[in-house]
FILUM-212217 format. One record per residue (C-alpha): x, y, z; chain; residue in one letter. Coordinates in Angstrom, 2 decimals, always signed. Example, Ala and Ser with C-alpha at 12.3 -4.5 7.8 and 13.67 -1.06 7.14 Angstrom:
<sites>
SITE      east     north        up   chain   resn
SITE    +12.30     -4.50     +7.80       A      A
SITE    +13.67     -1.06     +7.14       A      S
</sites>
This chain:
<sites>
SITE      east     north        up   chain   resn
SITE   +184.17   +123.86    -43.10       A      X
SITE   +182.81   +126.69    -45.21       A      X
SITE   +181.37   +125.38    -48.48       A      X
SITE   +180.58   +128.68    -50.21       A      X
SITE   +183.03   +131.25    -48.86       A      X
SITE   +184.04   +134.27    -50.95       A      X
SITE   +187.65   +133.14    -51.28       A      X
SITE   +186.70   +129.83    -52.97       A      X
SITE   +186.93   +129.53    -56.73       A      X
SITE   +183.73   +129.21    -58.75       A      X
SITE   +184.42   +125.59    -59.71       A      X
SITE   +184.72   +124.62    -56.02       A      X
SITE   +181.44   +126.39    -55.23       A      X
SITE   +179.70   +124.52    -58.06       A      X
SITE   +181.26   +121.23    -56.97       A      X
SITE   +180.18   +121.83    -53.38       A      X
SITE   +176.64   +122.65    -54.50       A      X
SITE   +176.43   +119.43    -56.55       A      X
SITE   +177.88   +117.35    -53.71       A      X
SITE   +175.54   +118.96    -51.19       A      X
SITE   +172.45   +118.22    -53.31       A      X
SITE   +173.69   +114.66    -53.86       A      X
SITE   +174.36   +114.24    -50.13       A      X
SITE   +170.94   +115.53    -49.07       A      X
SITE   +169.08   +113.38    -51.59       A      X
SITE   +171.13   +110.33    -50.52       A      X
SITE   +170.21   +110.97    -46.89       A      X
SITE   +166.52   +111.07    -47.83       A      X
SITE   +166.89   +107.87    -49.87       A      X
SITE   +168.75   +106.14    -47.02       A      X
SITE   +166.17   +107.15    -44.43       A      X
SITE   +163.41   +105.85    -46.71       A      X
SITE   +165.22   +102.51    -46.99       A      X
SITE   +165.66   +102.34    -43.22       A      X
SITE   +161.93   +102.91    -42.71       A      X
SITE   +161.15   +100.18    -45.26       A      X
SITE   +163.43    +97.77    -43.39       A      X
SITE   +161.91    +98.56    -39.99       A      X
SITE   +158.23    +98.61    -40.96       A      X
SITE   +157.50    +95.35    -42.70       A      X
SITE   +154.43    +94.51    -44.74       A      X
SITE   +152.39    +91.92    -42.83       A      X
SITE   +152.66    +88.33    -44.04       A      X
SITE   +149.29    +86.72    -44.59       A      X
SITE   +148.54    +83.21    -43.47       A      X
SITE   +147.24    +80.83    -46.10       A      X
SITE   +143.68    +81.18    -44.80       A      X
SITE   +143.87    +84.98    -44.99       A      X
SITE   +145.40    +84.81    -48.46       A      X
SITE   +142.75    +82.37    -49.63       A      X
SITE   +139.88    +84.52    -48.41       A      X
SITE   +141.39    +87.69    -49.87       A      X
SITE   +142.74    +86.55    -53.26       A      X
SITE   +141.17    +83.21    -54.17       A      X
SITE   +137.60    +83.38    -55.35       A      X
SITE   +135.11    +80.62    -54.60       A      X
SITE   +134.90    +79.72    -58.29       A      X
SITE   +138.68    +79.41    -58.50       A      X
SITE   +138.82    +77.18    -55.43       A      X
SITE   +136.16    +74.88    -56.88       A      X
SITE   +138.09    +74.51    -60.15       A      X
SITE   +141.64    +74.13    -58.85       A      X
SITE   +142.52    +73.65    -55.20       A      X
SITE   +146.29    +73.60    -55.75       A      X
SITE   +146.42    +76.85    -57.72       A      X
SITE   +145.68    +79.01    -54.69       A      X
SITE   +148.30    +77.15    -52.62       A      X
SITE   +150.94    +77.59    -55.33       A      X
SITE   +150.13    +81.29    -55.63       A      X
SITE   +150.43    +81.65    -51.86       A      X
SITE   +153.83    +79.91    -51.90       A      X
SITE   +154.92    +82.17    -54.75       A      X
SITE   +153.82    +85.22    -52.73       A      X
SITE   +155.82    +84.06    -49.68       A      X
SITE   +158.95    +83.56    -51.80       A      X
SITE   +158.51    +87.03    -53.31       A      X
SITE   +158.38    +88.53    -49.82       A      X
SITE   +161.70    +86.82    -48.98       A      X
SITE   +163.21    +88.24    -52.18       A      X
SITE   +161.92    +91.68    -51.20       A      X
SITE   +163.78    +91.49    -47.89       A      X
SITE   +167.01    +90.69    -49.73       A      X
SITE   +166.42    +93.56    -52.17       A      X
SITE   +165.69    +96.00    -49.34       A      X
SITE   +169.00    +95.11    -47.64       A      X
SITE   +170.83    +95.56    -50.93       A      X
SITE   +169.22    +98.98    -51.49       A      X
SITE   +170.06   +100.02    -47.92       A      X
SITE   +173.76    +99.22    -48.33       A      X
SITE   +173.82   +100.95    -51.71       A      X
SITE   +172.19   +104.06    -50.29       A      X
SITE   +174.65   +104.16    -47.37       A      X
SITE   +177.52   +104.12    -49.86       A      X
SITE   +175.76   +106.77    -51.94       A      X
SITE   +175.60   +108.91    -48.79       A      X
SITE   +179.25   +108.37    -47.88       A      X
SITE   +180.68   +109.29    -51.30       A      X
SITE   +179.48   +112.93    -51.46       A      X
SITE   +179.99   +113.38    -47.72       A      X
SITE   +183.63   +112.32    -47.93       A      X
SITE   +184.05   +114.32    -51.14       A      X
SITE   +182.85   +117.50    -49.43       A      X
SITE   +185.05   +116.77    -46.44       A      X
SITE   +188.23   +116.31    -48.46       A      X
SITE   +187.58   +119.22    -50.83       A      X
SITE   +186.85   +121.65    -47.99       A      X
SITE   +189.25   +120.53    -45.29       A      X
SITE   +191.67   +123.06    -43.90       A      X
SITE   +194.98   +122.56    -45.69       A      X
SITE   +196.93   +124.20    -42.87       A      X
SITE   +195.93   +121.42    -40.49       A      X
SITE   +196.62   +118.75    -43.12       A      X
SITE   +200.20   +119.96    -43.65       A      X
SITE   +201.14   +119.90    -39.95       A      X
</sites>
């Protein structure tokens, strides 16, 4: 498959260049999403969360506020996992589209006719 040969028309060269840039950026985006899925942010226990985010003054005023914020944080982490999976599938599709486009535009027509 030769994307930029001399016998190709200018419009095919431009199309191949656009598809190639799209394909390379989609590969980078997909690899970034894979890394985000593999390397997770650590989940804090309630005691760790309380010592890091809840001040002593806040704990004296409202004991339940820190617990509700911790529960909210845990739910947000679960939503993040769902979002990361969604982004990963979207980026895989965004990688397949230009890859298949380049394949079909540049395939050898002699082999396709046989």
